[in-house]
PDB file of N, CA, C, O and CB in Angstrom:
ATOM      1  N   UNK A   1     -28.823 -17.887  -5.163  1.00  0.00           N
ATOM      2  CA  UNK A   1     -28.510 -17.446  -6.512  1.00  0.00           C
ATOM      3  C   UNK A   1     -28.386 -15.923  -6.573  1.00  0.00           C
ATOM      4  O   UNK A   1     -27.474 -15.390  -7.204  1.00  0.00           O
ATOM      5  CB  UNK A   1     -29.581 -17.933  -7.491  1.00  0.00           C
ATOM      6  N   UNK A   2     -29.322 -15.226  -5.905  1.00  0.00           N
ATOM      7  CA  UNK A   2     -29.268 -13.759  -5.915  1.00  0.00           C
ATOM      8  C   UNK A   2     -27.990 -13.250  -5.262  1.00  0.00           C
ATOM      9  O   UNK A   2     -27.405 -12.267  -5.716  1.00  0.00           O
ATOM     10  CB  UNK A   2     -30.491 -13.174  -5.198  1.00  0.00           C
ATOM     11  N   UNK A   3     -27.560 -13.915  -4.201  1.00  0.00           N
ATOM     12  CA  UNK A   3     -26.339 -13.489  -3.511  1.00  0.00           C
ATOM     13  C   UNK A   3     -25.128 -13.615  -4.431  1.00  0.00           C
ATOM     14  O   UNK A   3     -24.251 -12.751  -4.422  1.00  0.00           O
ATOM     15  CB  UNK A   3     -26.122 -14.322  -2.233  1.00  0.00           C
ATOM     16  N   UNK A   4     -25.076 -14.671  -5.214  1.00  0.00           N
ATOM     17  CA  UNK A   4     -23.954 -14.867  -6.138  1.00  0.00           C
ATOM     18  C   UNK A   4     -23.952 -13.796  -7.226  1.00  0.00           C
ATOM     19  O   UNK A   4     -22.899 -13.272  -7.587  1.00  0.00           O
ATOM     20  CB  UNK A   4     -24.018 -16.269  -6.776  1.00  0.00           C
ATOM     21  N   UNK A   5     -25.122 -13.478  -7.739  1.00  0.00           N
ATOM     22  CA  UNK A   5     -25.232 -12.434  -8.767  1.00  0.00           C
ATOM     23  C   UNK A   5     -24.842 -11.088  -8.182  1.00  0.00           C
ATOM     24  O   UNK A   5     -24.105 -10.324  -8.806  1.00  0.00           O
ATOM     25  CB  UNK A   5     -26.668 -12.373  -9.344  1.00  0.00           C
ATOM     26  N   UNK A   6     -25.339 -10.794  -6.977  1.00  0.00           N
ATOM     27  CA  UNK A   6     -24.989  -9.537  -6.315  1.00  0.00           C
ATOM     28  C   UNK A   6     -23.485  -9.435  -6.089  1.00  0.00           C
ATOM     29  O   UNK A   6     -22.895  -8.375  -6.298  1.00  0.00           O
ATOM     30  CB  UNK A   6     -25.729  -9.412  -4.982  1.00  0.00           C
ATOM     31  N   UNK A   7     -22.867 -10.527  -5.665  1.00  0.00           N
ATOM     32  CA  UNK A   7     -21.425 -10.529  -5.424  1.00  0.00           C
ATOM     33  C   UNK A   7     -20.660 -10.290  -6.724  1.00  0.00           C
ATOM     34  O   UNK A   7     -19.679  -9.546  -6.738  1.00  0.00           O
ATOM     35  CB  UNK A   7     -20.987 -11.859  -4.787  1.00  0.00           C
ATOM     36  N   UNK A   8     -21.100 -10.909  -7.805  1.00  0.00           N
ATOM     37  CA  UNK A   8     -20.444 -10.722  -9.098  1.00  0.00           C
ATOM     38  C   UNK A   8     -20.596  -9.280  -9.578  1.00  0.00           C
ATOM     39  O   UNK A   8     -19.635  -8.682 -10.062  1.00  0.00           O
ATOM     40  CB  UNK A   8     -21.025 -11.693 -10.141  1.00  0.00           C
ATOM     41  N   UNK A   9     -21.790  -8.725  -9.447  1.00  0.00           N
ATOM     42  CA  UNK A   9     -22.014  -7.337  -9.856  1.00  0.00           C
ATOM     43  C   UNK A   9     -21.147  -6.388  -9.036  1.00  0.00           C
ATOM     44  O   UNK A   9     -20.572  -5.443  -9.575  1.00  0.00           O
ATOM     45  CB  UNK A   9     -23.499  -6.962  -9.705  1.00  0.00           C
ATOM     46  N   UNK A  10     -21.055  -6.642  -7.743  1.00  0.00           N
ATOM     47  CA  UNK A  10     -20.222  -5.801  -6.878  1.00  0.00           C
ATOM     48  C   UNK A  10     -18.756  -5.910  -7.290  1.00  0.00           C
ATOM     49  O   UNK A  10     -18.049  -4.905  -7.359  1.00  0.00           O
ATOM     50  CB  UNK A  10     -20.394  -6.204  -5.394  1.00  0.00           C
ATOM     51  N   UNK A  11     -18.308  -7.120  -7.562  1.00  0.00           N
ATOM     52  CA  UNK A  11     -16.923  -7.339  -7.969  1.00  0.00           C
ATOM     53  C   UNK A  11     -16.620  -6.599  -9.273  1.00  0.00           C
ATOM     54  O   UNK A  11     -15.577  -5.956  -9.393  1.00  0.00           O
ATOM     55  CB  UNK A  11     -16.641  -8.844  -8.131  1.00  0.00           C
ATOM     56  N   UNK A  12     -17.516  -6.686 -10.236  1.00  0.00           N
ATOM     57  CA  UNK A  12     -17.319  -6.004 -11.514  1.00  0.00           C
ATOM     58  C   UNK A  12     -17.332  -4.490 -11.332  1.00  0.00           C
ATOM     59  O   UNK A  12     -16.533  -3.783 -11.944  1.00  0.00           O
ATOM     60  CB  UNK A  12     -18.399  -6.424 -12.517  1.00  0.00           C
ATOM     61  N   UNK A  13     -18.239  -3.993 -10.491  1.00  0.00           N
ATOM     62  CA  UNK A  13     -18.306  -2.558 -10.216  1.00  0.00           C
ATOM     63  C   UNK A  13     -16.993  -2.074  -9.604  1.00  0.00           C
ATOM     64  O   UNK A  13     -16.427  -1.073 -10.045  1.00  0.00           O
ATOM     65  CB  UNK A  13     -19.487  -2.240  -9.275  1.00  0.00           C
ATOM     66  N   UNK A  14     -16.515  -2.787  -8.588  1.00  0.00           N
ATOM     67  CA  UNK A  14     -15.283  -2.378  -7.914  1.00  0.00           C
ATOM     68  C   UNK A  14     -14.071  -2.488  -8.831  1.00  0.00           C
ATOM     69  O   UNK A  14     -13.165  -1.657  -8.756  1.00  0.00           O
ATOM     70  CB  UNK A  14     -15.064  -3.222  -6.669  1.00  0.00           C
ATOM     71  N   UNK A  15     -14.042  -3.491  -9.687  1.00  0.00           N
ATOM     72  CA  UNK A  15     -12.947  -3.624 -10.648  1.00  0.00           C
ATOM     73  C   UNK A  15     -12.937  -2.412 -11.587  1.00  0.00           C
ATOM     74  O   UNK A  15     -11.878  -1.849 -11.864  1.00  0.00           O
ATOM     75  CB  UNK A  15     -13.081  -4.948 -11.461  1.00  0.00           C
ATOM     76  N   UNK A  16     -14.100  -2.019 -12.070  1.00  0.00           N
ATOM     77  CA  UNK A  16     -14.191  -0.844 -12.934  1.00  0.00           C
ATOM     78  C   UNK A  16     -13.806   0.431 -12.205  1.00  0.00           C
ATOM     79  O   UNK A  16     -13.108   1.282 -12.756  1.00  0.00           O
ATOM     80  CB  UNK A  16     -15.592  -0.710 -13.488  1.00  0.00           C
ATOM     81  N   UNK A  17     -14.259   0.564 -10.969  1.00  0.00           N
ATOM     82  CA  UNK A  17     -13.933   1.732 -10.159  1.00  0.00           C
ATOM     83  C   UNK A  17     -12.428   1.816  -9.921  1.00  0.00           C
ATOM     84  O   UNK A  17     -11.836   2.891 -10.025  1.00  0.00           O
ATOM     85  CB  UNK A  17     -14.683   1.685  -8.820  1.00  0.00           C
ATOM     86  N   UNK A  18     -11.822   0.695  -9.605  1.00  0.00           N
ATOM     87  CA  UNK A  18     -10.371   0.669  -9.394  1.00  0.00           C
ATOM     88  C   UNK A  18      -9.622   1.052 -10.667  1.00  0.00           C
ATOM     89  O   UNK A  18      -8.625   1.771 -10.607  1.00  0.00           O
ATOM     90  CB  UNK A  18      -9.923  -0.720  -8.921  1.00  0.00           C
ATOM     91  N   UNK A  19     -10.093   0.580 -11.808  1.00  0.00           N
ATOM     92  CA  UNK A  19      -9.461   0.939 -13.079  1.00  0.00           C
ATOM     93  C   UNK A  19      -9.576   2.426 -13.363  1.00  0.00           C
ATOM     94  O   UNK A  19      -8.614   3.057 -13.800  1.00  0.00           O
ATOM     95  CB  UNK A  19     -10.082   0.150 -14.218  1.00  0.00           C
ATOM     96  N   UNK A  20     -10.753   2.983 -13.115  1.00  0.00           N
ATOM     97  CA  UNK A  20     -10.953   4.421 -13.318  1.00  0.00           C
ATOM     98  C   UNK A  20     -10.039   5.229 -12.402  1.00  0.00           C
ATOM     99  O   UNK A  20      -9.417   6.200 -12.833  1.00  0.00           O
ATOM    100  CB  UNK A  20     -12.423   4.801 -13.068  1.00  0.00           C
ATOM    101  N   UNK A  21      -9.963   4.824 -11.146  1.00  0.00           N
ATOM    102  CA  UNK A  21      -9.116   5.511 -10.175  1.00  0.00           C
ATOM    103  C   UNK A  21      -7.651   5.435 -10.597  1.00  0.00           C
ATOM    104  O   UNK A  21      -6.925   6.423 -10.484  1.00  0.00           O
ATOM    105  CB  UNK A  21      -9.300   4.904  -8.771  1.00  0.00           C
ATOM    106  N   UNK A  22      -7.213   4.287 -11.077  1.00  0.00           N
ATOM    107  CA  UNK A  22      -5.822   4.130 -11.509  1.00  0.00           C
ATOM    108  C   UNK A  22      -5.521   5.015 -12.712  1.00  0.00           C
ATOM    109  O   UNK A  22      -4.452   5.624 -12.770  1.00  0.00           O
ATOM    110  CB  UNK A  22      -5.528   2.663 -11.850  1.00  0.00           C
ATOM    111  N   UNK A  23      -6.435   5.100 -13.668  1.00  0.00           N
ATOM    112  CA  UNK A  23      -6.231   5.978 -14.827  1.00  0.00           C
ATOM    113  C   UNK A  23      -6.133   7.432 -14.377  1.00  0.00           C
ATOM    114  O   UNK A  23      -5.332   8.197 -14.915  1.00  0.00           O
ATOM    115  CB  UNK A  23      -7.380   5.810 -15.852  1.00  0.00           C
ATOM    116  N   UNK A  24      -6.936   7.813 -13.404  1.00  0.00           N
ATOM    117  CA  UNK A  24      -6.890   9.168 -12.868  1.00  0.00           C
ATOM    118  C   UNK A  24      -5.536   9.424 -12.204  1.00  0.00           C
ATOM    119  O   UNK A  24      -4.928  10.472 -12.421  1.00  0.00           O
ATOM    120  CB  UNK A  24      -8.040   9.393 -11.860  1.00  0.00           C
ATOM    121  N   UNK A  25      -5.067   8.479 -11.403  1.00  0.00           N
ATOM    122  CA  UNK A  25      -3.771   8.615 -10.721  1.00  0.00           C
ATOM    123  C   UNK A  25      -2.611   8.686 -11.718  1.00  0.00           C
ATOM    124  O   UNK A  25      -1.595   9.324 -11.442  1.00  0.00           O
ATOM    125  CB  UNK A  25      -3.555   7.440  -9.756  1.00  0.00           C
ATOM    126  N   UNK A  26      -2.756   8.047 -12.851  1.00  0.00           N
ATOM    127  CA  UNK A  26      -1.681   8.021 -13.844  1.00  0.00           C
ATOM    128  C   UNK A  26      -1.601   9.295 -14.676  1.00  0.00           C
ATOM    129  O   UNK A  26      -0.667   9.455 -15.461  1.00  0.00           O
ATOM    130  CB  UNK A  26      -1.863   6.843 -14.757  1.00  0.00           C
ATOM    131  N   UNK A  27      -2.556  10.198 -14.520  1.00  0.00           N
ATOM    132  CA  UNK A  27      -2.560  11.455 -15.259  1.00  0.00           C
ATOM    133  C   UNK A  27      -2.400  12.589 -14.238  1.00  0.00           C
ATOM    134  O   UNK A  27      -3.377  12.970 -13.594  1.00  0.00           O
ATOM    135  CB  UNK A  27      -3.885  11.624 -16.110  1.00  0.00           C
ATOM    136  N   UNK A  28      -1.190  13.131 -14.081  1.00  0.00           N
ATOM    137  CA  UNK A  28      -0.941  14.124 -13.029  1.00  0.00           C
ATOM    138  C   UNK A  28      -1.861  15.345 -13.094  1.00  0.00           C
ATOM    139  O   UNK A  28      -2.289  15.851 -12.057  1.00  0.00           O
ATOM    140  CB  UNK A  28       0.483  14.581 -13.105  1.00  0.00           C
ATOM    141  N   UNK A  29      -2.164  15.815 -14.287  1.00  0.00           N
ATOM    142  CA  UNK A  29      -3.023  16.993 -14.415  1.00  0.00           C
ATOM    143  C   UNK A  29      -4.438  16.688 -13.929  1.00  0.00           C
ATOM    144  O   UNK A  29      -5.014  17.457 -13.160  1.00  0.00           O
ATOM    145  CB  UNK A  29      -3.057  17.478 -15.876  1.00  0.00           C
ATOM    146  N   UNK A  30      -4.991  15.571 -14.376  1.00  0.00           N
ATOM    147  CA  UNK A  30      -6.339  15.198 -13.933  1.00  0.00           C
ATOM    148  C   UNK A  30      -6.369  14.877 -12.445  1.00  0.00           C
ATOM    149  O   UNK A  30      -7.339  15.187 -11.754  1.00  0.00           O
ATOM    150  CB  UNK A  30      -6.849  13.998 -14.732  1.00  0.00           C
ATOM    151  N   UNK A  31      -5.298  14.253 -11.955  1.00  0.00           N
ATOM    152  CA  UNK A  31      -5.236  13.927 -10.531  1.00  0.00           C
ATOM    153  C   UNK A  31      -5.269  15.209  -9.692  1.00  0.00           C
ATOM    154  O   UNK A  31      -5.969  15.270  -8.681  1.00  0.00           O
ATOM    155  CB  UNK A  31      -3.959  13.108 -10.215  1.00  0.00           C
ATOM    156  N   UNK A  32      -4.519  16.223 -10.108  1.00  0.00           N
ATOM    157  CA  UNK A  32      -4.509  17.484  -9.362  1.00  0.00           C
ATOM    158  C   UNK A  32      -5.883  18.141  -9.396  1.00  0.00           C
ATOM    159  O   UNK A  32      -6.322  18.706  -8.394  1.00  0.00           O
ATOM    160  CB  UNK A  32      -3.450  18.443  -9.934  1.00  0.00           C
ATOM    161  N   UNK A  33      -6.563  18.074 -10.527  1.00  0.00           N
ATOM    162  CA  UNK A  33      -7.926  18.614 -10.602  1.00  0.00           C
ATOM    163  C   UNK A  33      -8.847  17.879  -9.638  1.00  0.00           C
ATOM    164  O   UNK A  33      -9.667  18.496  -8.958  1.00  0.00           O
ATOM    165  CB  UNK A  33      -8.474  18.514 -12.040  1.00  0.00           C
ATOM    166  N   UNK A  34      -8.711  16.575  -9.585  1.00  0.00           N
ATOM    167  CA  UNK A  34      -9.522  15.760  -8.680  1.00  0.00           C
ATOM    168  C   UNK A  34      -9.252  16.131  -7.224  1.00  0.00           C
ATOM    169  O   UNK A  34     -10.184  16.309  -6.439  1.00  0.00           O
ATOM    170  CB  UNK A  34      -9.240  14.265  -8.907  1.00  0.00           C
ATOM    171  N   UNK A  35      -7.983  16.247  -6.870  1.00  0.00           N
ATOM    172  CA  UNK A  35      -7.617  16.580  -5.491  1.00  0.00           C
ATOM    173  C   UNK A  35      -8.137  17.970  -5.129  1.00  0.00           C
ATOM    174  O   UNK A  35      -8.646  18.173  -4.027  1.00  0.00           O
ATOM    175  CB  UNK A  35      -6.081  16.514  -5.302  1.00  0.00           C
ATOM    176  N   UNK A  36      -8.014  18.922  -6.044  1.00  0.00           N
ATOM    177  CA  UNK A  36      -8.503  20.278  -5.787  1.00  0.00           C
ATOM    178  C   UNK A  36     -10.014  20.273  -5.569  1.00  0.00           C
ATOM    179  O   UNK A  36     -10.517  20.949  -4.671  1.00  0.00           O
ATOM    180  CB  UNK A  36      -8.138  21.215  -6.954  1.00  0.00           C
ATOM    181  N   UNK A  37     -10.731  19.518  -6.382  1.00  0.00           N
ATOM    182  CA  UNK A  37     -12.184  19.443  -6.220  1.00  0.00           C
ATOM    183  C   UNK A  37     -12.544  18.779  -4.893  1.00  0.00           C
ATOM    184  O   UNK A  37     -13.479  19.204  -4.214  1.00  0.00           O
ATOM    185  CB  UNK A  37     -12.819  18.669  -7.392  1.00  0.00           C
ATOM    186  N   UNK A  38     -11.812  17.752  -4.532  1.00  0.00           N
ATOM    187  CA  UNK A  38     -12.072  17.069  -3.264  1.00  0.00           C
ATOM    188  C   UNK A  38     -11.836  18.006  -2.089  1.00  0.00           C
ATOM    189  O   UNK A  38     -12.582  17.975  -1.110  1.00  0.00           O
ATOM    190  CB  UNK A  38     -11.188  15.822  -3.131  1.00  0.00           C
ATOM    191  N   UNK A  39     -10.793  18.848  -2.179  1.00  0.00           N
ATOM    192  CA  UNK A  39     -10.532  19.841  -1.125  1.00  0.00           C
ATOM    193  C   UNK A  39     -11.703  20.812  -0.999  1.00  0.00           C
ATOM    194  O   UNK A  39     -12.098  21.172   0.110  1.00  0.00           O
ATOM    195  CB  UNK A  39      -9.227  20.620  -1.419  1.00  0.00           C
ATOM    196  N   UNK A  40     -12.259  21.235  -2.136  1.00  0.00           N
ATOM    197  CA  UNK A  40     -13.413  22.142  -2.104  1.00  0.00           C
ATOM    198  C   UNK A  40     -14.591  21.495  -1.391  1.00  0.00           C
ATOM    199  O   UNK A  40     -15.258  22.141  -0.583  1.00  0.00           O
ATOM    200  CB  UNK A  40     -13.821  22.550  -3.528  1.00  0.00           C
ATOM    201  N   UNK A  41     -14.850  20.232  -1.682  1.00  0.00           N
ATOM    202  CA  UNK A  41     -15.972  19.533  -1.057  1.00  0.00           C
ATOM    203  C   UNK A  41     -15.743  19.329   0.437  1.00  0.00           C
ATOM    204  O   UNK A  41     -16.689  19.351   1.225  1.00  0.00           O
ATOM    205  CB  UNK A  41     -16.200  18.186  -1.737  1.00  0.00           C
ATOM    206  N   UNK A  42     -14.474  19.128   0.828  1.00  0.00           N
ATOM    207  CA  UNK A  42     -14.157  18.856   2.226  1.00  0.00           C
ATOM    208  C   UNK A  42     -14.043  20.117   3.073  1.00  0.00           C
ATOM    209  O   UNK A  42     -14.043  20.040   4.301  1.00  0.00           O
ATOM    210  CB  UNK A  42     -12.877  18.082   2.312  1.00  0.00           C
ATOM    211  N   UNK A  43     -13.946  21.275   2.430  1.00  0.00           N
ATOM    212  CA  UNK A  43     -13.783  22.528   3.171  1.00  0.00           C
ATOM    213  C   UNK A  43     -15.073  22.881   3.910  1.00  0.00           C
ATOM    214  O   UNK A  43     -16.170  22.724   3.375  1.00  0.00           O
ATOM    215  CB  UNK A  43     -13.380  23.677   2.216  1.00  0.00           C
ATOM    216  N   UNK A  44     -14.927  23.357   5.142  1.00  0.00           N
ATOM    217  CA  UNK A  44     -16.130  23.782   5.870  1.00  0.00           C
ATOM    218  C   UNK A  44     -16.759  24.997   5.188  1.00  0.00           C
ATOM    219  O   UNK A  44     -16.064  25.828   4.602  1.00  0.00           O
ATOM    220  CB  UNK A  44     -15.789  24.112   7.348  1.00  0.00           C
ATOM    221  N   UNK A  45     -18.051  25.080   5.273  1.00  0.00           N
ATOM    222  CA  UNK A  45     -18.781  26.167   4.600  1.00  0.00           C
ATOM    223  C   UNK A  45     -18.586  27.490   5.289  1.00  0.00           C
ATOM    224  O   UNK A  45     -19.131  28.502   4.849  1.00  0.00           O
ATOM    225  CB  UNK A  45     -20.256  25.853   4.531  1.00  0.00           C
TER     226      UNK A  45
END
């Protein structure tokens, strides 16, 4: 039973994450901000 609940929670989490990511991709200005921030995090110190 716990495995089924965990699987459902994971599925719902990933569905929400995918939706958030898609909304970000659909907004060019926000997407560029995201990419710029990701570059900052990935840059060596």
